[in-house]
LODREN-865931 format. One record per residue: residue number from 1; residue in one letter; x, y, z of N, C-alpha, C, CB in turn. Coordinates in steps of 0.1 Angstrom, whole numbers. Glycine has a CB too. Example, Ala and Ser with C-alpha at 12.3 -4.5 7.8 and 13.67 -1.06 7.14 Angstrom:
2
{site 1, 'A', {132, -57, 78}, {123, -45, 78}, {132, -33, 78}, {113, -45, 90}}
{site 2, 'S', {128, -22, 71}, {137, -11, 71}, {129, 0, 79}, {141, -6, 57}}
# end
This chain:
69
{site 1, 'X', {6, -9, -1}, {0, 5, 3}, {11, 17, -3}, {-3, 5, 22}}
{site 2, 'X', {19, 14, 6}, {29, 22, 16}, {34, 28, -7}, {45, 8, 33}}
{site 3, 'X', {38, 18, -14}, {40, 22, -30}, {33, 25, -35}, {43, 15, -38}}
{site 4, 'X', {20, 30, -33}, {11, 34, -46}, {15, 48, -44}, {-7, 32, -45}}
{site 5, 'X', {18, 57, -31}, {18, 66, -27}, {37, 63, -32}, {10, 69, -13}}
{site 6, 'X', {32, 78, -39}, {49, 89, -49}, {56, 94, -34}, {42, 111, -64}}
{site 7, 'X', {66, 85, -29}, {70, 92, -16}, {80, 107, -17}, {79, 80, -7}}
{site 8, 'X', {76, 116, -12}, {85, 126, -11}, {92, 130, -2}, {80, 135, -14}}
{site 9, 'X', {103, 136, -11}, {114, 144, -1}, {107, 154, 8}, {124, 153, -11}}
{site 10, 'X', {113, 160, 18}, {112, 176, 21}, {118, 186, 11}, {119, 180, 34}}
{site 11, 'X', {124, 182, 1}, {134, 190, -2}, {117, 187, -17}, {157, 184, -2}}
{site 12, 'X', {119, 180, -22}, {109, 179, -31}, {95, 189, -25}, {106, 162, -33}}
{site 13, 'X', {91, 198, -12}, {77, 197, -11}, {82, 212, -16}, {67, 193, 4}}
{site 14, 'X', {66, 220, -20}, {64, 226, -21}, {59, 241, -13}, {62, 221, -26}}
{site 15, 'X', {66, 249, -7}, {60, 256, 1}, {57, 269, -3}, {64, 257, 11}}
{site 16, 'X', {56, 273, -16}, {51, 283, -18}, {33, 282, -15}, {56, 286, -30}}
{site 17, 'X', {30, 268, -23}, {13, 266, -18}, {11, 278, -6}, {9, 249, -10}}
{site 18, 'X', {14, 275, 3}, {12, 270, 18}, {-3, 286, 18}, {33, 273, 33}}
{site 19, 'X', {5, 298, 14}, {2, 314, 19}, {-6, 313, -1}, {23, 329, 26}}
{site 20, 'X', {-2, 303, -3}, {-18, 309, -15}, {-40, 303, -9}, {-14, 295, -38}}
{site 21, 'X', {-38, 299, 1}, {-49, 296, 13}, {-51, 308, 18}, {-44, 287, 25}}
{site 22, 'X', {-57, 316, 21}, {-56, 318, 32}, {-62, 319, 49}, {-54, 324, 29}}
{site 23, 'X', {-68, 305, 41}, {-79, 298, 53}, {-64, 295, 59}, {-92, 281, 49}}
{site 24, 'X', {-53, 285, 59}, {-44, 278, 59}, {-31, 290, 67}, {-42, 272, 43}}
{site 25, 'X', {-33, 301, 65}, {-23, 306, 70}, {-31, 319, 80}, {-11, 311, 57}}
{site 26, 'X', {-43, 318, 81}, {-45, 324, 94}, {-55, 312, 105}, {-53, 342, 91}}
{site 27, 'X', {-58, 304, 101}, {-56, 293, 108}, {-40, 294, 119}, {-55, 280, 94}}
{site 28, 'X', {-29, 289, 110}, {-13, 293, 116}, {-16, 305, 126}, {1, 299, 101}}
{site 29, 'X', {-18, 319, 120}, {-14, 331, 128}, {-24, 330, 136}, {-13, 345, 122}}
{site 30, 'X', {-33, 325, 143}, {-41, 327, 150}, {-39, 313, 160}, {-55, 331, 141}}
{site 31, 'X', {-34, 302, 155}, {-32, 290, 165}, {-17, 300, 176}, {-25, 270, 152}}
{site 32, 'X', {-6, 307, 164}, {7, 311, 170}, {1, 320, 185}, {18, 320, 156}}
{site 33, 'X', {-12, 328, 180}, {-16, 341, 190}, {-17, 333, 203}, {-32, 351, 185}}
{site 34, 'X', {-30, 323, 199}, {-37, 319, 213}, {-24, 309, 217}, {-55, 310, 211}}
{site 35, 'X', {-17, 310, 212}, {-8, 301, 222}, {7, 311, 229}, {-1, 285, 212}}
{site 36, 'X', {12, 320, 225}, {10, 336, 228}, {7, 343, 234}, {6, 342, 226}}
{site 37, 'X', {-10, 339, 238}, {-23, 353, 254}, {-23, 342, 261}, {-46, 363, 252}}
{site 38, 'X', {-24, 326, 256}, {-21, 318, 269}, {-11, 320, 279}, {-18, 307, 267}}
{site 39, 'X', {5, 319, 271}, {14, 322, 276}, {15, 330, 289}, {18, 327, 268}}
{site 40, 'X', {15, 342, 278}, {12, 356, 287}, {0, 354, 302}, {2, 369, 274}}
{site 41, 'X', {-6, 348, 304}, {-15, 349, 308}, {-15, 341, 321}, {-22, 348, 299}}
{site 42, 'X', {-12, 333, 317}, {-1, 321, 328}, {7, 331, 333}, {10, 307, 320}}
{site 43, 'X', {15, 336, 327}, {27, 343, 337}, {21, 356, 345}, {43, 348, 327}}
{site 44, 'X', {13, 358, 336}, {3, 371, 348}, {3, 366, 363}, {-18, 373, 344}}
{site 45, 'X', {-10, 356, 361}, {-12, 351, 373}, {-3, 342, 380}, {-21, 346, 373}}
{site 46, 'X', {2, 336, 374}, {16, 334, 388}, {26, 342, 395}, {25, 325, 385}}
{site 47, 'X', {24, 358, 385}, {33, 371, 393}, {23, 374, 400}, {41, 384, 386}}
{site 48, 'X', {8, 376, 394}, {-2, 379, 409}, {1, 373, 417}, {-17, 376, 410}}
{site 49, 'X', {-5, 356, 415}, {-3, 351, 428}, {9, 354, 435}, {-3, 338, 427}}
{site 50, 'X', {17, 353, 436}, {30, 358, 441}, {36, 369, 448}, {35, 359, 434}}
{site 51, 'X', {27, 383, 445}, {33, 387, 448}, {17, 391, 457}, {44, 392, 441}}
{site 52, 'X', {6, 390, 458}, {-6, 385, 466}, {0, 383, 478}, {-14, 374, 461}}
{site 53, 'X', {8, 368, 482}, {11, 360, 489}, {21, 373, 493}, {14, 346, 484}}
{site 54, 'X', {29, 377, 487}, {42, 385, 504}, {33, 397, 504}, {66, 392, 501}}
{site 55, 'X', {23, 403, 498}, {12, 414, 506}, {8, 408, 516}, {-2, 418, 498}}
{site 56, 'X', {9, 396, 518}, {-4, 386, 529}, {7, 391, 539}, {-8, 362, 528}}
{site 57, 'X', {23, 382, 532}, {26, 376, 546}, {37, 390, 558}, {39, 359, 541}}
{site 58, 'X', {31, 404, 543}, {40, 414, 549}, {27, 416, 561}, {46, 429, 538}}
{site 59, 'X', {13, 414, 556}, {2, 421, 563}, {6, 415, 582}, {-15, 415, 554}}
{site 60, 'X', {6, 402, 579}, {6, 396, 588}, {19, 401, 597}, {5, 384, 584}}
{site 61, 'X', {32, 399, 592}, {39, 404, 600}, {42, 421, 611}, {48, 399, 593}}
{site 62, 'X', {31, 420, 598}, {28, 443, 604}, {17, 442, 617}, {15, 460, 585}}
{site 63, 'X', {13, 428, 619}, {1, 426, 625}, {6, 427, 644}, {-5, 410, 617}}
{site 64, 'X', {18, 413, 642}, {24, 408, 654}, {36, 422, 656}, {32, 389, 651}}
{site 65, 'X', {35, 423, 670}, {41, 439, 679}, {56, 437, 673}, {40, 438, 702}}
{site 66, 'X', {64, 442, 670}, {80, 443, 674}, {87, 441, 691}, {85, 460, 669}}
{site 67, 'X', {97, 436, 683}, {106, 436, 699}, {109, 443, 704}, {117, 432, 702}}
{site 68, 'X', {105, 445, 717}, {104, 463, 723}, {117, 461, 733}, {86, 468, 734}}
{site 69, 'X', {126, 462, 725}, {139, 463, 740}, {138, 474, 748}, {158, 464, 736}}
# end
């Protein structure tokens, strides 16, 4: 069954046809954009959690009395 198909090497592929179909191009751009957006959102959420944790620690430390000498 494999012999029925013409084996193409990587060099023989015509990459100029990819941009001929705007749907494929827009799909790739959208996929890359979604990946970047999700990565950015994940980083922002992690930074906000870390900053919130630090603020909680500072607030707790400020509630306890300081050492009186």
